[in-house]
Each structure stands twice: as C-alpha cells, then as structure tokens.
C-alpha positions, 0 to 999 in steps of 0.5 A: 751776318747771321745764318738761318737754317731752312725752316720748311719742306718744299714738297710739290715744287719743280726745281730744275735748271729753269729755276723753281716753279709751283702752283701759287698758294700750294707749293709756291707760297710767300714763305717759299719764295722768300727763302729761295730768293734770300738763298739766291741773293746770298749765293750771288753776292758771295764775292762781294758784288751785291747788285741783283736785277729783279723783273717779272712777267704779267702774272697776277701773283707777280706784284706780290712776289716782287715785294717778297723778293725785294725784302728777301734780297734786302735781308741778305744785303743785296742792292736790288735793281728793279726793272718792273714788268719785262721780258726774261731776255730783258732781265738777262741783258740788264744783268750784263748791263749793270755788271750785277751779281745775278738776276731774278725773274719772277715768271712761270714762262709758259705754265698755266695761269695758276703757276708762278716761279723764280728764274735764277740768272748768273752774272754772265746773264745765263741761267744757273748751271746745274752745278751753280744751282746745287751750290745755291740750294745748299744754302737752304740746308747749311743756313742762309747768311742774313745781313745785320741791321746796319748792312741791309740792302736797298731798292733802286729802279731801272726804267730803261731796260726795255729801251736798251734791249730794243736798241741793242737788237736794232743795232745788229750790224746785218739787220737791215732796219731801213729795208724792213721799214720800207716793206711796211709788213702787216703783222698780227700780234698776240701777246696773251696778256703777258709781258710782250706788250711792253716790247713787241709793239715798240719793236714792230713800230720801229721796224715800220710794221702795220700791227693788228694786236689782240690780247695786249693787256698785260694783266696776266689773265690769260684767256687761253693756255699760255704756251704758244703751240698751234692748238692754242693759236686759233684766234691769231690764225683767224686774225691773220686771215682777216687782216691778210697779214704777212705774218702772225707773232705769238709770245709766251708770258715772259717773251722768250718764245716766239710762235708763228702763224704764216701768211696762209693763216696756219701755225706751222709749229714753233720749230719753224721759228728757229728754222727760219731764224737759222736761215736768216742768220747763216746768210750773214754769219757762218758757223755751227748751229746748236739746238736741244734734242726735242727739236724738229729736223726742219732746223738740222735740214737748214744747217745741212743745206747751208753746209755748217756743223749741227749739234744737239744739247740737253733740253733747257736754255742754259744747256743749249747756251753753254753748248753754244758758247763752248762750240762757238755757235753762230746761232741756236735755240730750242724747238719751242720757239726760243731763238738764241743769237750770241751776237745779242746775248746767250738767251732765248729772245722772242723780239729777236726772233720777230726781227729775224723773221722780218729780215728773212721776209725782206731778203726773200721777197716772198711769203714764209709759207712758200719757204716752208713748202719748198722744204721736206715736210714732217709731222711732229707729235708731242705726248706726255704722261704722269711721271712714274716713281721708278727710274726710267732706265729700264724703259730706255734699255727696252727701247734701245733693244727694240730699235737697234737700227736707230742712232741713240743719244742718251745725254737727256733721256733717250733720243732715237734717230733714223734718216727721216724720223726720230723719237725722244723721251725725257722727264720734264724739268718744269712739270711732273710728267714724262714727255714723249715727242716723235717726228716723221714724214706723216702723222701716222708714222709719228703716232706709231713711234709715240705708241711704240715708245709709250709701251714700256713707259705705260707698263712702268707707270701701271706698276 
C-alpha cells in the first residue's frame, strides 16, 4: 500500500452522521467524491474484508459519481458490489446480505436537485456512528493507503438486491399479505422522479393494490422540491381526490421516507406515517418505541395508549437505530416519515412504511382519516434560519431560563416539553441552518412558541 495525503480543503460541505453532502460542482466535486470514497474504502477494509456495496438514487449526477466512486474504491483494493439504482434501505440490506465491509449510497436524500452526497454504511448495515465517521475522516489527514498495481480492486454486479428487499419485507410473519391483497386498495403514488419507481410499484402490485402513479420516471429531474412535506404534495392530494384512493404515498428520492395523503385528500404530515406504523406493529409485537426529538406527540400518544415505554434519541437515523438496538425497541423511527423495524433491519424504510399502512387499513377496516380524527389533534410548525457563527449555548440558556416550567432535554440542541406542546431548536446536520420546530394544540400556539424561541436566536444571528 502507498499512502496519499489529503490534497484539498473541503469548504462548503455538510459533514454529519448522515454522510457528506454538497452542491454539485461547488463543494461537491469529482475530486472530493473520489477522496471521501477512497477514505471510506480504506477504513472499511482495514480488517481484511474488501467487499463494499455501492448504490445510488436517481439524481442526474448519480451515474457520474458512481463511476468515480468505483474507481476510488478500486484504488484502495476494494471489491465493489454495485447494485445500481436502489433505495437506501436496499443498500443497507445488501451490505448485510453480502457480509460486506460497508456500503456507499450516492444520494442526497431530500435535498434539492442541485445537491448530491455520499452516505457511509458500516458492516452492520447501519450508518456510521459519530466515532466511526471520525475514524474514517482521520485518513484524510493521515493519508489514504492506496493499493499497488497488483492489489487493485474490481467491480461486480448484484441485480437482485431490490427483489431480496421485497422478499424479506413480504415475509414478515405478522404481515397479512393475502388479507391485504383481498382488499384491493386503491393507492395513489408519487415517486418524485426518484428511486422509488424501482420498488414501490412492485411492492404495491404484490399486495394487490390498484395503483395510480405520477412522477414515476426515475430521471432525477424533480418537478417539485423533493422533501415529502405537506406543502409539496398538492399534486398527490389532487390525485387521491380524483381517483377516490384509499391512501396516497409519496417517497423522497432515496426512498427511506414515506409521507401520506389520507383518503380525505389531505396530507397530515410525515409524523403520522410513524404514528400509524407504531399502532400497526404494537398490535403484534409489544415493546419500547424510540423516535428522535423533533417528532410529533402523535407518536408518543400511541405508545402511551398501548402501554409501552417511549424514548427520545438524537436526530439522525443512526442515532435512533443505535438507541433502538440498545433499548431493545420493537419499532421506532423519525418524524420525517422514516419507519424503522428491527425485525427487517435497523434503517428507515419507505416500502416497509407503505406495507404497514396497508396492514393497519386492512385490520381496522376503516379509513385512516377516521383513525386520525379520533386522536388528540396538534399543529406542528417548522421554521429555520441561517446558522450563526457563534455557539448556541447562550440561546439554550436564555430559553431554559424563560421557560423554567418546561422539561428540558439537551441531548440534541434543546427540546422544551409541556403536557400538550413542545419546542425544539437544533443545528441541522445536512444544511447550514438552525431548525426551530414547535407543536401545540393550535397553529397560533405553535407559532407563538416559535416566535419566543427565535428571539434569542435572531439576536445572536444579528450580532
């Protein structure tokens, strides 16, 4: 092996537990992608297992970056197992299937069309922890060990990864596949020109659904902002109404998040995906529930109703997954539509979420809109502003003093909780912003919390 030192600065990149993200041709250049991919390959293969799974979403820059990643991994001696365009959860499952040293997902998930990213997956199928990521990035400074001419890696293909994902999902012992098929649900589907088209139609077909699809071309030319939040789902809402669908499903470009449009033609917010999934699973498997700190009370309400423990974890899929593993959780996820079921794998999985929605609809025998209406109602408001250069500690201290009657959780920014409302401030790990999220029984109450929380933050930004 020959060691090469880091040749460039990485200004403008967002480096987090989610991987490394940037705008294509700005912070995220071919040189940057090659360097990080080589560092990951060298780190992953340090114990002599040289197999690395590679997959991508549909972004226009994906094929180019795939070729660069292949070469970078070969340069450190890796055997690349390329699975082509595939959901991120499929890549994670492929790492487990092949007993690979790791996996590399070329996807910027919900980020806008001009972004792309590398997601780093460890040998367990989980994203790298903070400590593992630090170890990997240390090679950028100490030098990446390159393979000599006689130890270069090579490329192989795996064209069955998506099929295996579906097979494992449909084999969940308490998923009533025949029962769901008998219902012939009408489903509206919006894949937003992402990788969802390679798995979601096949899943829904297997479950006997009548599917009305839009934006199914997996060309990466997103016709709308790709994050599946309610304000971006007007087209799907209209399709649900026009087709009288029982439910509408929207996926983000890498298919780890699922958003719903209910039978009434309204998108209730991504938190309801997890809330309904928790209800579906706890009927069959009792145990703790774990979500991140930015998740709606609609999830904890279900856990309370079902009489199971509920726990918070830091934002970020790997943080939730590790907490679920440590706590022996039955189900968990994130309030952004990411459902994690350890029986399948410890990763967010939109196809899993869709199957659980259909299972719940089958067992309940009534519309999801009725299930939502029966529960306490909240309004969640999400705000953001540019991240200040100064630390946020002073902001947190000011808010804790102003809201002394609230329960404070400081494991990820600051979350302040009351019996029927909460507010959470944290610096984003994927964008150069601070997120401010509040939930309360009314929109006015939630916005008032946002305004109060932003006061110290706006003062810091203006300095």
